[in-house]
N, C-alpha and C positions, 0 to 999 in steps of 0.2 A: 494802198494803205489797208483796205479791207482784206481780211484773210491773211494778214501777216502773222504767221504762227509764232515766230520767235518773239515778236513784240508782245503778243498775248501771254506767252509763257513768262516773260520778264515782269509784266504787270501783275499777273496772278501770283507769282512768287514774291514780288514786292509786297503785295497786300498780305499774303500769308505770313511773311517774316516780320512785318510791322506788328501784326496781331500777336504773333508768338512772343516777340520781345515785350509787348505790353503785358500779356498774360504772365510771362515769366517774371516781370517786375513786381507782381503781386506776391510771388513766393519770396518772402522777405523776412530776414531776421534782423530786428533793430540792433544797430551797432553804432557807436559814435566814433568818428564823425560821419562814417559812410556805412549804410546798411549792406548786409550780405543778401544778394539776390541771385536769381538764375539768369539774369539778363546776359551775362557774359557767355553763357552756353548758347543762348539764342544768336549772339553775334558770331560765334564760331560755326554754328550750324548754317547760318546765312552765308558765310563765306564759302563753306565747303560745298554747298549745293549751288549757289548762284555764281560762283567763280568771280570773274572780273566785274560783274554787275552788282556785287554784294554791297557796295557803298551806297547804292540807290535807296534800298529800304532803310538803312541806318541813318542816312541824311534826312530822309522823309520822317522817320521816327522823331529825330531831334526837332525838325520843323513843326510837326504836329504838337509836340510837347511845348515848344516855345510859344505857339499861338494860343495855348490854353487848354488843349485837350488833355484829359487826365491819363497820360500814358506812362509817366515815370513811376518810380517805386511808390507803392501804396496810393496810387491815384494822384500823386503830385503833378503839378503842371505849371507852366509859365517860365518866363525868363529868369525868375528868381532861383529856380532849380539849377539852371545852367550857370549862374554866377555864384551859386552856393558851393559847398564843399564837394558835392558829387559831380559838378559840372565837367571837370576835366576827364573823369572816367567816361561820362556820357559822350563827350566829343571824341574821345579815343576810340569809340565804337566804329566810327567811319573808317579810319585808316586800318584798324585791326581787321575788320571784315574784308577790306580790299586785299590786305596781305594774305589772309587765309585763302581767299579766292584765287589769287595768283599762284599760291603754292599748290592748291588743289587742281590747277590746270596741268600740273606735272603728274606723270604716272607713278613716280617714286613715292612709296609710303613714308620713307624717311623724310623727304621734303615736306610732305603733307603734315606729318607729326611736328616737324620743326616749325612749320607755319602756324600751327595751333599754339605752340609754346611762345613763339615770337609775337604773335598777335596779343597774347595775354600780357606779355611784357610791354607792348605798345600801350595797352590800356593802363597798365600801372604807371608808365612813364608820363602819360598825359594826366592821369589822376593825381599822382604825387606832385607833379609840377604845379598843378592848379591848387592843390591842397596847401602847399607851402606858401603860395601867394595869397590865397583867399582867406585862410583861417586867422592869421598867419601862424606858422609853426616852423621849426627848423626841419631839416631833411631827415634827421634821425627820428624825430617825433613823428613825422609824416610816414616814414617807413614802418615804424612799429605800430602805428594805428591804422594806416591806410594801405598796407601791403602784406605785412607779415601774417596777420590773422587770416588772410584770404588765400594764401598759397595752397594749403591742403585741399580746400574746396575747389579751387580753380584747377588743380591737377585732376581731380575727379571729374570736373565738368569737361575738361579737354579730352580726357579718356572716353567719357560718355559720348561727346560729340563725334569723336573718331569712329567709335563703334556703331553709333546710329547712322552716320554717313555711309560707312562701309556697307551697312545692311540695306539702306534705301537708295543709294546712288544708282544701282543698276536699273531702277524703276522710274527714275526721273528724267525729264527731257535734258538733252545735252546742250551745254552752252559752249560754243567754240569760238575761236578767234576769227573764223571766217564769217560769222554772223554779222 
């Protein structure tokens, strides 16, 4: 157990990406019913760096927020956030990060870019589904308030995540399926 380099890297990256997601949640533009934040970029970066392990920091992020630590947008915390209008988007972070991670285990940049786009769609799918249920509103209203205004920013965030990852990936420890 002592000296397990791979485990140390996973723990270190998990801590780093929980912190990054928390900090990025503070970069927020108030919007109704869901604020615009940089959290989704943190999710994409988590997946691109941590590969198949990317679900760990996202799940722990949700757990920390659920137990009351102020990690959600603008310092919000508690189960109320997860059952509120933003809860679906937050829950969508876990499968989205895993999807990006699995796509980044491939060498093809086309697959990696597709993973970033599909992960963003997964976050929208979870978010809109929960928005329709929790607010309640119809799907068209959920789409126009919970997805449409976010698309341009999310395209920019995905491009930024791709470029940042391309720049820093050669300097990060490798996660492989053999570990």
